[in-house]
N, C-alpha and C positions, 0 to 999 in steps of 0.2 A: 504493500500500500504506500509506504513512504517513498519508494522509488517513483511511483506513478504521480504522486503529489508534487515531487520536487520540480519537474519542468514547469508546472503551472505556477509554482511559487516564484521561480526565477523569472517567468514571463511577467508576472505582476510587479516584480521588483524593477524590471526594465521599463515598464509603463510608468511607474512612480518616478523613475529617474528622468524620463521624458518631461513629465510635469514640472519637475524641479529645474530642468534646463530651460523650459519656457518661462518659468517664473524669474530665473536669473536674467534672461534676455529682457524680459518685461521691466524689471527693476532698473536696468541700465537705460532703457528707452525712456522711462518716466523721468529719471534724473537728467537725461540729455535734454528733455523738453524743459525742465525746470531751469537748467543752466542757460538754455537759449533765451528764455524770457528774462532771466536776470541780465543777460547780455543786452537785451533790448532796452531795459530800464537803466542800466548803468554799464555801458560797453567796456569790455576788457579783453585784450587779446588772449589772456589765459583761459577765459571762459569759452571763447571760440575754439581754442585748441582742445579743451576738455570735451566739447561736443563732438569735434572731429574724431578724437580718440574713441569716444563712446560708439560712434558709428562703425569705426574699424573693428572694435571689439565685438559688436553685435553681428557684423557680417561674418566674422570668424566663427563665433558661437553658433550662428544660424547654419553655417555650412556643415558643422559637425552634427547639429541637430537633425538636419535633413538626411545625412548619412546614417545616423542611428535609426531613424524612422524606416528608411528603405531596408536596412539590415534586419530589423525586427519583422517587417512584412515578409521578407524573403525567407527568413528562418522559421517564423511561427505561423505564417499564413492566417492571421487573425480575421475574424468575421464580425458582422453586426456592430455593436457599440464600440468594441475594441478597435476595429478597423477605422471607424469614424473618428475615434479619439486620436489615433496616430495621424490620420489625414489632417485633422484639425490642428495638431501640433505644427505640421508643416505650414499650413495656411496662416496661423496666428504668428508664427515666427517670421513669415514673409511680411506680414503687416507691421510687425514691430521693427523690422529692418527698414522699411519704408518710412516709418515714423521718425527713426533716427536721422534719415536723410533729410526729411523736412525740418527737423530741429536744426540741422546744419544750415539749411537754407535761411532759417529765421535769424540765426546768429550772424551769418554772412551779410544779410540785409541790414541787420542792426549796425554793422561796422560802417555802412554808408550813411548812417544817421548820427554818427559820433560828432559832437560839437555843434550840431544844428539846433535851431530853435523849433521845437515841436509843440504845436498847440496842445493844451492840456486835455481837451475833450477827446481827440483821437487816442491819446495815450490811455485815458481812462477806459474807453471802449475796448481797446485791444487787451488791456490787462484783465478786464472783466471776462472777455472772451477766452483769454489764456487760462484763467482760473477754472472756468467751466470745462475747457478741453482737458486740463490736468485731471480734474475729477473723473471725466469720461475715460481717460486712459487707465486710471486705477480701477474704475468700475469694470471696464472691458477685460482687463487682465484677471481680476479676482472672480469675475463671473465665469471665466473659463476654468481657472484653477479649482474653484469650488463647485463647478457645474451648477451654477445658480441661474436658472432660467428667468426668474423674476427680475433679477438684476440686469441680465442681458437684454430683456425687453425694454427696460427703462431707458436704454441708450438712444433709442429712436426719438423719444420725447426730449431727451437732453439735446439731441442734434437739432431739433426744431428751434430750440432756444439759441443755439450757436448760429444757426442760419439767420435768425432775426438780428442777432448782434452783428453778424457779418454785413447785413444790409444797412444797419445803422452806422457801422464803421465807414462803409463806403460813402454814405451820404455826408458824414461829418468830415471825412478826409477830402473829398472833392470840394466841399464847401470852403475848407481852409485853402485849397489850391486857388479857387476863384478869388478869394480875398487877398491872396499874395501870390501873384504869378511867378515871382522869383523862387518861390518855395517848391514849385512843381518838381524840379530836378531831384530833390531828396525826399519829398513827401510821397513820391511814387513808391518808395520802398515800404511805406506803411501799408499800401494796398497789397503789395506782395506778401507781407507778414500776415495780414488778415486772411488772404487766400491760403497760405500755408497752414494756418490754424484751422481753417475750415476743412482742409484736406486731412489733417490729423484726426479731427473729429469723425470724419467719414470712415477712417481706418478703424477707429474705436468701435463704431457701429458695425463694421464688417466683422470684427472680432466677436461681438455679441451675436450677430447673425450666425456665425460659424458655430458658436456654442449651442445655440438653439437647434441648429441642424444636427449637431453631434448627439444631442439628447433625444430629439424627437424623430429624426430622419425626415423632417418636413421643413420646407423653406418658410421663414418668418412671415412673408406676405400671405402665404396660404393659411397660416395659423390665424393671422389677423382677419382674413375674410371669414373664417369659421366663427370667429367671435361676433 
C-alpha cells in the first residue's frame, strides 16, 4: 500500500511547489509595481534599476516554472482539476511576467517627468488608480493561490473602477495640456502611465478569470450569464 501511495504523495508535493513558485513570482511582481509608483512620485535611478532587476528575475523564474509544468505533465499525465491547475500556473506566470514589464514601462516614463512641474490633480488621479491596481494585483495572486472564486470574481468590479479612473485621468491630463501647451512634451508620459496601469489591471482580471476557469472549467462570462 505504501508503495502505491508514494507516487501520489510526490505528485502532490510537486503541485505544492508549483504554487509556491507562482507565489514567489507574484510577490516580486507586486513589489516591482510598488517601486514603479514610488519612482513616479519621487524618481530615483535606483528605483528604476530595482524594477528592471525584478523583471529579469521574474523572467528567469517564469522560464523554470514553465519547464517544471511541462515536466510534470509529461511525467504524471494529470487530468481534470490537476491539469487545469498546472495550465493555470503557466498562464498566471505569463501574466505576472507581463506585469513586471509594464512596471518597467511606468518607471521609465517617470524618468521623463523628473524635475517637471506636474499639476496636482493628475498626480492624485494616477496615485488613486495605482493604489487600486496594487490591491487588484494582490487580490488576483491570492485568489489563485487560495483558489478563492469569490475573490477572483471581485476583480471585474474592481476593473470597472480602474476604467473610470482611467477616463478621469485622461480628461484631467488633457485639460492640463490645453492650459499649458509647453507642458505637452512631458505630460504625455502621464497618459502612458495611466495606460500602463490600466493594462496591469487587465492582467489582474485575467488572473482571476484563469482561477475561475481552473475551479469550474467554465469561462467567467458564461458563469455571469447563468447568474
